[in-house]
C-alpha positions in Angstrom: 22.6 8.4 -16.0 23.1 5.0 -14.5 23.7 5.0 -10.7 24.7 1.5 -9.7 24.3 0.0 -6.2 27.3 -0.9 -4.1 26.9 -4.5 -3.2 30.3 -4.8 -1.5 29.0 -3.5 1.8 26.8 -5.5 4.2 24.1 -3.0 3.4 23.8 -2.4 -0.4 23.5 1.3 -1.1 24.0 4.1 -3.6 24.5 6.8 -0.9 28.2 6.4 -0.3 27.7 4.6 3.0 31.4 3.5 3.1 32.3 7.2 3.4 30.0 7.8 6.3 31.4 5.6 9.1 29.0 7.0 11.8 25.8 6.1 9.9 27.3 2.9 8.6 28.1 1.7 12.1 24.6 2.6 13.3 22.9 0.7 10.5 25.2 -2.3 10.9 24.2 -2.3 14.6 20.5 -2.2 13.6 20.9 -4.9 11.0 20.8 -8.0 13.3 17.7 -6.8 15.0 16.0 -6.4 11.6 17.0 -10.0 10.5 15.7 -11.3 13.8 12.4 -9.5 13.2 12.2 -10.8 9.6 12.8 -14.4 10.7 10.2 -14.2 13.4 7.6 -12.0 11.7 8.3 -12.5 8.0 6.7 -15.3 5.8 6.0 -18.2 8.1 7.5 -21.5 6.9 9.4 -20.2 3.9 12.6 -18.6 5.3 14.9 -21.2 3.8 13.1 -21.6 0.5 14.6 -20.4 -2.8 12.4 -17.7 -4.3 12.7 -16.1 -7.8 13.0 -12.5 -6.7 14.1 -9.2 -8.3 16.8 -7.1 -6.7 17.7 -3.5 -7.5 21.0 -3.1 -9.3 20.5 0.6 -10.2 17.8 3.3 -9.8 17.2 4.1 -13.5 13.8 3.1 -14.8 15.2 1.3 -17.9 16.9 -1.6 -16.1 17.0 -1.3 -12.4 16.4 -4.9 -11.4 17.8 -8.4 -11.9 16.0 -11.7 -11.1 17.5 -14.7 -9.4 16.8 -17.3 -6.8 17.5 -16.3 -3.2 16.3 -17.2 0.3 14.5 -14.2 1.8 16.7 -13.7 4.9 19.7 -13.4 2.5 17.9 -10.9 0.2 20.0 -7.8 -0.4 18.0 -5.1 1.2 19.5 -1.8 0.6 19.4 2.0 0.8 18.5 3.4 -2.6 17.8 7.0 -3.5 16.7 8.4 -6.9 19.3 10.5 -8.7 19.9 14.0 -7.3 18.4 16.8 -9.4 20.9 19.7 -9.5 19.4 23.1 -9.0 16.1 21.6 -7.6 14.0 24.1 -5.6 11.1 23.8 -3.2 7.9 23.8 -5.2 5.3 24.9 -2.6 4.7 26.6 0.7 6.4 29.4 2.5 9.8 28.4 1.1 8.7 28.1 -2.5 11.6 28.8 -4.9 14.3 28.3 -2.3 17.0 25.6 -2.8 15.9 22.2 -1.4 17.4 21.2 1.9 20.2 18.6 2.2 20.0 18.7 6.0 17.0 18.8 8.3 15.9 22.4 9.1 15.9 22.7 12.9 12.5 24.3 13.1 10.9 21.3 11.2 12.9 18.5 12.8 9.9 17.1 14.8 7.5 17.2 11.9 9.9 15.5 9.5 10.8 12.8 12.0 7.1 12.1 12.5 6.5 11.8 8.7 9.4 9.3 8.4 8.2 7.3 11.4 4.6 7.0 10.2 5.7 6.0 6.7 8.3 3.6 8.1 5.8 2.0 10.4 3.5 0.9 7.6 6.2 -1.1 5.9 6.9 -3.9 8.5 3.2 -3.8 9.5 2.1 -5.1 6.1 4.7 -7.9 6.2 3.4 -8.9 9.6 -0.2 -8.8 8.3 0.7 -11.2 5.5 3.1 -13.6 7.2 0.9 -16.7 7.0 -0.4 -16.2 3.4 2.3 -18.4 1.8 0.7 -21.4 3.5 -2.5 -21.0 1.4 -1.0 -19.6 -1.8 -3.2 -20.4 -4.9 -0.1 -21.0 -7.0 3.7 -20.7 -7.0 3.3 -17.6 -9.2 1.2 -15.9 -6.6 3.4 -17.1 -3.8 6.4 -15.5 -5.4 4.5 -12.2 -5.9 3.6 -12.2 -2.2 7.2 -12.7 -1.2 8.4 -10.0 -3.7 5.9 -7.5 -2.1 7.1 -8.6 1.3 10.9 -8.1 0.7 10.2 -4.7 -1.0 8.2 -3.6 2.0 11.2 -4.6 4.1 13.4 -2.5 1.8 11.1 0.5 2.2 11.6 0.1 6.0 15.3 0.4 5.4 14.7 3.5 3.4 13.1 5.2 6.3 15.6 3.8 8.8 18.4 5.4 6.8 16.8 8.8 7.0 16.2 8.4 10.8 19.7 7.2 11.5 21.5 9.7 9.4 19.6 12.9 10.0 17.9 12.6 13.4 20.7 11.5 15.8 19.7 9.8 19.1 16.0 10.4 18.5 16.3 8.7 15.1 18.1 5.7 16.6 15.4 5.3 19.2 12.6 5.5 16.6 14.4 2.9 14.5 14.4 0.5 17.5 10.7 1.2 18.1 9.8 0.3 14.5 11.1 -3.2 15.2 9.2 -3.5 18.5 5.7 -2.6 17.4 3.6 -5.4 16.0 0.5 -5.4 13.8 -2.6 -6.1 15.9 -0.7 -6.2 19.2 -2.8 -4.9 22.0 0.2 -3.4 23.9 2.4 -2.3 21.0 0.2 -1.9 17.9 1.2 -0.3 14.6 0.4 3.5 14.4 -2.3 3.4 11.8 -5.5 1.4 12.3 -5.6 -0.3 8.9 -2.2 -1.8 9.6 -3.6 -3.6 12.6 -6.3 -5.4 10.6 -5.7 -9.0 9.7 -5.0 -10.1 6.2 -6.3 -13.7 6.6 -6.8 -14.8 3.0 -5.7 -14.1 -0.5 -8.8 -12.2 -1.5 -8.0 -9.8 1.3 -4.4 -9.7 0.2 -5.4 -8.7 -3.4 -7.8 -6.1 -2.0 -5.0 -4.8 0.3 -2.5 -4.4 -2.4 -5.0 -2.7 -4.7 -6.6 -0.3 -2.2 -4.2 0.1 0.7 -1.0 0.1 -1.3 -2.6 2.7 -3.5 -2.8 4.9 -0.4 0.9 4.3 -0.1 1.4 5.5 -3.6 -0.5 8.7 -2.8 1.4 9.3 0.4 4.8 8.6 -1.3 4.0 10.8 -4.2 3.2 13.7 -1.8 6.4 13.1 0.1 8.3 13.0 -3.2 7.6 16.7 -3.5 9.3 17.4 -0.2 11.8 20.3 0.2 13.9 17.9 2.3 15.8 16.4 -0.7 16.9 13.1 0.9 13.2 12.3 1.7 12.1 13.2 -1.8 14.8 11.1 -3.5 14.0 8.1 -1.2 10.3 8.2 -1.9 10.8 8.7 -5.7 12.6 5.4 -5.9 10.1 3.7 -3.5 7.3 4.6 -6.0 8.9 2.4 -8.6 8.6 -0.6 -6.4 5.1 0.4 -5.2 3.8 0.1 -8.7 4.4 -3.7 -8.6 2.4 -4.1 -5.4 -0.7 -2.4 -7.0 -0.2 -4.6 -10.1 -0.3 -7.7 -7.9 -3.6 -6.4 -6.4 -5.3 -5.3 -9.6 -4.3 -8.3 -11.7 -5.1 -10.7 -8.9 -8.6 -9.3 -8.5 -9.1 -9.4 -12.3 -8.1 -13.1 -12.3 -10.6 -13.8 -9.5 -13.4 -12.1 -11.5 -12.4 -14.0 -14.7 -12.7 -17.3 -12.9 -16.0 -16.4 -11.2 -17.7 -15.1 -14.4 -16.5 -18.1 -16.4 -18.0 -20.5 -13.9 -21.2 -18.5 -13.8 -21.6 -18.7 -17.6 -20.9 -22.4 -17.5 -23.6 -22.9 -14.8 -26.1 -20.5 -16.4 -26.2 -18.4 -13.3 -26.9 -14.7 -13.8 -27.7 -13.5 -10.2 -24.5 -11.9 -8.8 -25.6 -12.8 -5.2 -26.3 -16.5 -6.0 -24.1 -18.4 -3.7 -24.4 -21.7 -5.5 -21.2 -20.8 -7.3 -19.5 -21.3 -4.0 -20.2 -25.0 -4.4 -17.8 -24.9 -7.4 -15.0 -23.3 -5.5 -15.3 -19.7 -6.8 -15.9 -16.4 -5.1 -19.5 -15.1 -5.6 -19.8 -11.5 -6.9 -21.8 -10.3 -3.9 -19.0 -11.3 -1.5 -16.5 -9.7 -3.9 -18.4 -6.4 -3.7 -18.6 -6.6 0.1 -14.8 -7.0 0.3 -14.4 -3.9 -1.9 -16.7 -2.0 0.5 -14.6 -3.0 3.5 -11.1 -2.5 2.2 -11.9 0.8 0.4 -13.6 2.3 3.5 -10.8 1.2 5.8 -8.2 2.7 3.4 -10.0 6.1 3.3 -9.5 6.3 7.0 -5.8 6.4 6.4 -6.0 9.8 4.9 -7.1 11.2 8.3 -9.4 14.1 8.9 -10.4 15.9 5.7 -9.7 19.2 7.4 -6.3 19.2 9.1 -4.0 21.8 10.6 -1.2 19.3 10.7 -1.4 18.8 6.9 -1.5 22.6 6.4 1.6 23.0 8.6 3.5 20.3 6.6 2.6 22.0 3.4 3.5 25.5 4.5 6.8 24.2 5.8 7.6 22.6 2.4 7.8 19.1 3.8 4.8 17.3 2.1 3.2 18.5 -1.1 0.1 17.5 -3.0 -0.2 14.6 -5.3 1.4 15.7 -8.6 2.0 19.1 -7.2 4.0 20.2 -10.3 0.9 19.6 -12.5 -1.4 21.8 -10.5 -2.0 25.3 -11.9 -2.1 27.6 -8.9 0.3 29.7 -6.8 1.4 26.6 -4.7 1.0 28.7 -1.5 -2.7 28.4 -1.0 -2.9 31.3 1.5 -6.1 32.7 0.1 -7.4 29.7 -1.8 -10.3 27.5 -1.1 -11.1 23.8 -1.9 -14.5 22.1 -2.0 -14.8 19.4 0.5 -17.8 17.0 1.0 -19.3 17.5 4.4 -22.6 16.5 6.1 -24.2 19.8 6.9 -27.8 20.7 7.8 -28.9 17.1 7.3 -27.4 16.5 3.9 -24.2 15.8 2.1 -22.9 18.9 0.3 -19.8 20.4 -1.0 -18.4 23.1 1.2 -15.6 25.6 0.3 -12.9 25.4 2.9 -9.5 26.9 3.2 -7.3 25.0 0.7 -4.5 24.6 3.2 -6.6 22.8 5.8 -8.4 20.8 3.2 -5.2 19.1 1.9 -6.1 15.7 3.3 -9.5 16.0 1.6 -7.9 16.8 -1.7 -5.5 13.9 -1.4 -8.4 11.6 -0.7 -10.2 12.9 -3.8 -7.2 12.2 -5.9 -7.1 8.7 -4.4 -10.7 8.0 -5.2 -10.1 9.0 -8.8 -7.1 6.7 -9.0 -8.8 3.8 -7.2 -11.8 3.9 -9.5 -9.8 3.3 -12.7 -9.8 -0.5 -12.5 -13.6 -0.7 -12.2 -14.1 0.0 -15.9 -11.9 -3.0 -16.7 -13.5 -5.2 -14.1 -17.0 -4.4 -15.2 -16.0 -5.2 -18.8 -15.2 -8.7 -17.5 -18.7 -9.0 -16.2 -20.2 -7.5 -19.3 -18.3 -9.9 -21.5 -19.8 -12.7 -19.5 -23.3 -11.2 -20.0 -23.8 -10.7 -16.3 -26.1 -7.7 -15.5 -24.1 -6.3 -12.6 -21.6 -3.6 -12.0 -19.0 -3.4 -9.2 -18.6 0.0 -7.6 -17.0 2.0 -4.9 -19.3 2.7 -1.9 -20.1 6.3 -0.8 -17.1 7.9 0.9 -19.1 8.3 4.1 -19.8 4.6 4.3 -18.2 2.6 7.2 -15.9 5.4 8.3 -14.1 5.6 11.7 -11.9 8.6 11.0 -12.6 12.0 9.7 -15.7 14.0 8.7 -18.0 11.0 8.6 -16.7 8.9 11.5 -19.4 7.0 13.3 -22.2 7.9 10.9 -24.7 5.3 9.7 -24.5 5.6 5.9 -25.5 3.0 3.2 -23.1 2.2 0.4 -25.4 4.4 -1.8 -24.9 7.4 0.6 -28.2 7.4 2.5 -28.0 8.3 6.2 -30.1 5.8 8.2 -30.7 5.0 11.8 -28.0 3.0 13.5 -30.3 0.1 14.2 -31.1 -0.1 10.4 -27.4 0.0 9.6 -26.6 -2.8 12.0 -29.5 -4.9 10.7 -28.1 -4.6 7.2 -24.4 -4.7 8.0 -23.9 -8.3 6.7 -25.4 -7.3 3.3 -22.8 -4.6 2.9 -19.7 -5.9 4.6 -18.3 -9.5 4.8 -19.9 -11.4 7.7 -18.1 -13.9 9.9 -19.7 -16.6 7.8 -18.4 -15.0 4.6 -14.9 -14.8 5.9 -15.0 -18.4 7.2 -16.1 -19.6 3.8 -13.4 -17.6 2.0 -10.8 -19.1 4.3 -12.1 -22.6 3.6 -11.4 -22.1 -0.1 -7.8 -21.1 0.5 -5.9 -24.3 -0.2 -2.2 -24.2 -1.1 -1.4 -25.2 -4.7 2.3 -25.8 -5.3 2.5 -27.7 -8.6 4.2 -25.5 -11.2 1.6 -24.1 -13.6 -1.4 -25.2 -11.5 -3.8 -22.7 -9.9 -6.5 -22.9 -7.2 -10.2 -23.3 -8.3 -11.1 -19.6 -7.5 -8.5 -17.8 -9.6 -7.5 -17.8 -13.3 -3.9 -18.0 -14.5 -2.1 -14.8 -15.4 -1.7 -13.7 -19.0 2.1 -13.7 -18.8 4.7 -14.9 -16.3 7.1 -12.8 -14.2 10.2 -11.9 -16.1 8.5 -13.6 -19.2 8.9 -17.0 -17.6 6.8 -19.9 -19.0 3.6 -21.0 -17.3 5.1 -24.0 -15.5 8.1 -22.1 -14.2 9.1 -23.0 -10.6 8.9 -19.5 -8.9 9.5 -21.0 -5.5 11.5 -24.1 -4.9 9.8 -25.8 -2.0 11.9 -29.0 -2.0 
């Protein structure tokens, strides 16, 4: 069934906002602060440019978006929930089988608010991290994809703001204001999660971020989509549709980088993946590419928190946050007497340890993420194999370079060998991007704005956005 979006209101929505004057007034009061935040912290230097963006016109998968030129401050951010499923029941935890909640259960109010705030905080943070990237975009195609990701992250913030304003009263309004006050990387008012205070200084970092870190977003949203609090479930189910594009930007962008690098290596007759002579020809060497994988993957794993967590157990028991693809798991969905094998470092070695399944929920979600994140590596390594380069890209050991959880602070090689801290520090620049690596990457990031033209370090895409031709003007800069 098609559920259209009401565009007559200041705030587009499919939640009947015009019939809810209290929430409508609160959101309209919040709106100017959001626009001020966007203009000050959104894409720097492009606020008045016409960008070929997609906007949701409905929430059905078949045809939920339309494309048109728009300046980003005038983008129609809105509040969009997936269709309501009549008769839906809670699928896990102590309330399994009960009807889903349409209002916040009083005993779970604080937990639910925290879940909404943490999810909401990641959305503006990524916009802030990426605000200068348009100035070094490798093409108009990529610039447009960046801006599409940015406006959708902004819409995801609106999704959480709606829940906070409608269901959490004064506390929700105060949290909504705080979401506009925090800043990525700010010493005094940082974003909540560490990965969202890291810089995204270049396009290779951006593609890594959208592949690895947005994939964490997918896993978290998919878990929240199981929620017994139905408005949260419906909100995140629609957000997942938009999140898929963000991961496409990352995977396809990294594939195009590899295609250009391997093509240049074949042309030059270079086989060594660590040979930096390719840099002289304006392409990213494979050794640096692997080091960037090591960094972004390990930082993203920290977002899952401690592998063993009573907070995760409490959220599951309460029916607030399920597991990834909960409905496909064949067990009792209560986990009271169940165990789950978690990798730990015990008695001087890494080994699988059976732990209570309820407290191991973060560990399980991290396992699911690793399986999902590994899928592109077969495709990427085929690019290398096709170019007859004897090298394989890989994910480092999950204990490598960790600052949160079971392996925080350990000195572990990408292969999973525990070594003295002094040895780790001596080899750090072989495993993670050095300052020199990052400086060189930034030096290659020159803006390319001629329609159909691309920077030296990235190949063109196979197809255009919305099936547009190769020389389509995705962003009108003049």
